[in-house]
C-alpha positions in Angstrom: 53.5 6.4 65.1 53.5 3.7 67.7 50.5 1.4 68.5 50.1 -0.8 71.5 48.4 -4.1 70.5 46.8 -5.9 73.5 45.7 -9.5 73.1 43.4 -11.4 75.4 45.8 -14.4 75.0 49.1 -14.9 76.8 50.6 -14.4 73.4 54.0 -16.1 73.9 52.2 -19.3 74.7 50.7 -19.4 71.2 53.7 -18.9 68.9 51.8 -19.8 65.7 49.3 -17.1 66.4 51.9 -14.6 67.6 54.0 -15.1 64.5 51.0 -14.9 62.2 50.0 -11.6 63.8 53.5 -10.2 63.2 53.5 -11.1 59.6 49.9 -9.8 59.0 50.5 -6.5 60.8 53.7 -5.9 59.0 51.7 -6.0 55.8 48.8 -3.8 56.8 50.5 -1.1 59.0 52.0 2.0 57.3 55.8 2.0 57.0 56.0 4.8 59.6 53.9 2.8 62.1 55.3 0.5 64.7 52.9 -2.0 66.3 54.1 -3.6 69.5 52.4 -6.9 70.6 51.4 -7.5 74.2 49.5 -10.3 75.8 48.0 -11.1 79.2 50.3 -11.9 82.1 51.8 -15.4 82.3 49.7 -16.3 85.4 46.3 -15.3 83.9 45.3 -18.7 82.5 46.2 -22.3 83.4 46.7 -23.3 79.8 47.8 -21.8 76.5 44.4 -20.4 75.5 41.7 -18.5 77.6 38.8 -20.8 76.8 36.2 -20.7 79.6 38.1 -18.0 81.4 36.7 -15.4 79.0 33.3 -16.8 78.3 31.7 -16.0 81.7 30.8 -12.4 82.5 32.5 -12.2 85.9 35.7 -14.0 84.8 36.0 -11.7 81.7 35.4 -8.6 83.8 38.3 -9.6 86.1 40.5 -9.3 83.0 39.5 -5.7 82.4 42.1 -4.4 84.8 44.9 -5.7 82.6 43.5 -3.7 79.6 43.1 -0.6 81.7 46.6 -1.0 83.1 47.9 -1.5 79.6 46.2 1.7 78.4 47.7 3.8 81.2 51.1 2.2 80.6 50.9 2.8 76.9 50.2 6.5 77.3 52.9 7.0 79.9 55.4 5.2 77.6 54.6 7.5 74.7 52.5 5.3 72.5 50.2 7.1 70.1 47.2 4.7 70.2 46.1 1.3 71.7 44.4 -1.6 69.9 42.3 -3.9 72.0 42.7 -7.0 69.8 39.7 -9.1 71.0 36.1 -8.9 69.7 34.5 -8.5 73.2 36.4 -5.1 73.5 37.4 -5.9 77.1 38.0 -2.7 79.0 37.5 -0.5 75.9 35.0 2.0 77.4 36.9 2.3 80.8 40.3 2.7 79.1 39.0 5.5 76.9 38.0 7.5 80.0 41.5 7.3 81.5 43.8 8.2 78.6 43.8 10.8 75.8 45.4 8.6 73.2 42.9 6.8 70.9 41.8 3.3 72.2 40.3 1.2 69.4 38.5 -2.1 69.9 38.5 -5.0 67.5 34.7 -5.4 67.9 33.7 -1.8 67.5 36.1 -1.2 64.6 34.8 -4.4 62.9 31.1 -3.5 63.3 31.6 0.0 62.0 33.7 -1.2 59.0 31.1 -3.9 58.2 28.3 -1.4 58.3 30.0 0.5 55.5 30.5 -2.6 53.4 27.0 -4.1 53.8 23.6 -3.8 55.4 23.2 -7.1 57.4 26.2 -8.1 59.4 27.0 -11.8 60.1 29.6 -13.0 62.6 31.3 -16.4 62.3 33.1 -17.4 65.6 34.0 -20.4 67.6 33.2 -19.2 71.1 29.4 -19.6 71.2 28.9 -18.0 74.7 30.1 -14.6 73.4 27.2 -14.2 71.1 25.0 -12.5 73.7 27.8 -10.1 74.6 28.4 -9.3 70.9 24.8 -8.3 70.4 24.8 -6.2 73.5 28.0 -4.4 72.3 26.5 -3.9 68.8 23.6 -2.2 70.5 26.0 0.1 72.5 27.7 1.1 69.2 24.4 1.9 67.6 24.6 -1.0 65.2 22.3 -3.5 66.8 19.8 -3.2 64.0 22.4 -4.2 61.5 23.8 -7.3 63.3 22.2 -10.4 62.0 23.2 -14.1 62.4 26.0 -15.2 64.6 27.1 -18.7 63.5 29.7 -21.0 65.1 32.3 -23.0 63.2 32.9 -26.6 63.8 36.6 -25.9 64.7 38.1 -24.3 67.7 41.3 -22.5 68.7 43.6 -25.5 68.7 42.3 -26.5 65.3 43.0 -23.1 63.9 46.6 -23.2 65.3 47.1 -26.6 63.6 45.5 -25.1 60.5 48.4 -22.8 59.8 50.2 -26.0 58.6 47.1 -27.6 57.2 44.7 -24.8 56.2 42.1 -26.4 54.0 39.9 -28.0 56.8 39.7 -24.7 58.6 38.9 -22.7 55.5 36.1 -25.2 54.6 34.7 -25.0 58.1 34.7 -21.2 58.0 33.1 -21.2 54.6 30.4 -23.6 55.7 29.5 -21.4 58.7 29.7 -18.2 56.6 27.4 -19.6 53.9 24.9 -20.5 56.7 25.0 -16.9 57.8 24.7 -15.6 54.3 21.7 -17.9 53.7 20.2 -16.3 56.8 20.6 -12.8 55.3 24.1 -11.7 56.1 25.8 -9.6 53.3 29.1 -9.0 55.2 30.9 -11.3 57.5 33.1 -10.5 60.6 35.4 -13.3 61.9 34.5 -13.5 65.5 37.9 -14.0 67.1 41.4 -12.7 66.5 42.9 -16.1 65.7 40.3 -16.8 63.1 40.7 -13.3 61.6 44.5 -13.6 61.3 44.2 -17.2 59.9 41.8 -16.1 57.2 43.9 -13.0 56.3 47.1 -15.2 56.2 45.4 -17.4 53.6 43.8 -14.6 51.6 40.2 -15.3 52.5 38.5 -11.9 51.9 35.2 -12.9 50.3 32.7 -15.7 50.2 31.2 -15.2 46.7 29.8 -11.7 46.6 30.1 -11.2 50.4 33.1 -9.4 51.9 34.9 -10.8 55.0 36.1 -8.0 57.2 39.8 -8.1 58.1 39.2 -6.9 61.7 42.9 -6.4 62.5 43.4 -4.2 59.5 40.2 -2.2 60.3 41.3 -1.5 63.8 44.9 -0.7 63.0 43.8 1.7 60.2 41.3 3.2 62.7 44.2 3.8 65.1 46.2 5.4 62.3 43.3 7.6 61.2 42.4 8.8 64.8 46.1 9.7 65.5 46.3 11.6 62.2 43.0 13.3 62.8 44.1 14.7 66.1 47.5 15.7 64.8 46.1 17.4 61.6 42.7 18.7 62.9 42.9 18.7 66.7 39.9 16.4 66.9 39.6 13.7 69.6 36.9 11.9 71.6 34.2 13.6 73.7 34.6 14.1 77.4 30.9 14.7 78.1 28.8 12.5 80.2 29.1 9.6 82.6 30.6 7.1 80.1 33.1 9.5 78.6 34.3 12.1 81.2 37.8 11.7 82.4 38.0 11.3 86.2 40.6 13.4 88.2 44.0 11.7 88.1 44.4 11.9 91.9 41.1 10.1 92.4 42.1 7.3 89.9 45.5 6.9 91.6 44.0 6.9 95.2 41.3 4.3 94.4 43.6 2.1 92.3 46.0 2.0 95.3 43.2 1.4 97.8 41.9 -1.6 95.7 45.4 -3.1 95.4 45.9 -2.1 91.8 49.0 -0.5 90.3 48.6 3.2 91.1 51.2 4.6 88.7 52.0 2.6 85.6 55.6 2.2 84.9 56.9 2.6 81.2 59.3 -0.3 82.0 56.3 -2.6 82.0 56.3 -2.3 78.2 57.9 -5.6 77.2 56.1 -6.4 74.0 57.2 -7.6 70.7 57.8 -5.0 68.0 56.5 -5.8 64.5 59.1 -3.5 63.1 61.9 -5.3 64.7 63.9 -7.9 62.9 62.6 -11.2 63.9 61.0 -11.4 67.4 63.0 -8.9 69.3 62.0 -7.6 72.7 61.4 -3.9 72.5 
């Protein structure tokens, strides 16, 4: 099985994060599963981390095309599933209408997993402007009634990257924010961004007292594995009924993508990610 991981970061610009993902994914994916890491194009952001370029609705929506293109490329290249590795689930619903392979979002997988582990979901993140979007997404997924406090940590992305060498300040900041969410009623915690999730998993943070901390990467990758297995073993895959799920005619997709200046026919050669199963960081 082969899974396309798609980050909202330009992943080669954040080597601490990239390397931590590789180590974490190698622990959680089944031995027969290859996860291949992909990031945004080099020209997407002016610096090493998205920052404000993902915390405004219009700017984030512009990025959707890269996720849609990735899904089309992944299916064309023979991948079995795609993992959208960012909690806003950028392009998730659109990508699902265009490809028949499973497309799993960090946010949706996390919310559903959390709903099976507790009754009142808390989110601890460092990008405060995303809180409104996360609540809207939870409503779409039918879990808005279970989503409780969203609490921001006192640390940001660069602090977390430095924390891989000096973890205690980051762990303490997360625990402080998580305890605030718990005091406000949360009985299960979701790390609000991929870097925070991978950092916590790397350092073995899976509970705050009696409260579980969801490993969102693990939840999503296991969801990918399960959906691929389900189709293979039982023939079951997503609905194609209704405006938000029906698959448009291929010729219409290609014509309009060409008209709007998008890539009309994804090329498998565009797949230049990093394979977790490779020795070291080998281009696949």
